[in-house]
Phi, psi and omega in degrees: 000322178299322179302315181294321179296318178295315179300315178298319178298315180298314183293330177285335185241031189286338181266145177281135176266113181064231180262008183292132176266130178274139180230141170241125179240119178249128174238106184199180176230016184253105177235015182288163182291340173066035175052048178065017171259170180302135180230170179300320176301324175295318182298324182294325184290331181297306180294331177297325177297333180260015176066032173281162169269133180237126175244134180237126176241134181208178177261136187306318184280351182240005180279115183272000000 
């Protein structure tokens, strides 16, 4: 459900207002495919398509 909320937020705010740069910062340990449902790797590609900056922070042993 969190994946969908993030995706909806990105799609509602996908355009830059003026010179403002959009950023997505994810701090998590979930990089699994999520059984063909929306996952964090999917979420990262959406803002990149809209030229956002994406930062990902994770723990070394849990980063998929």
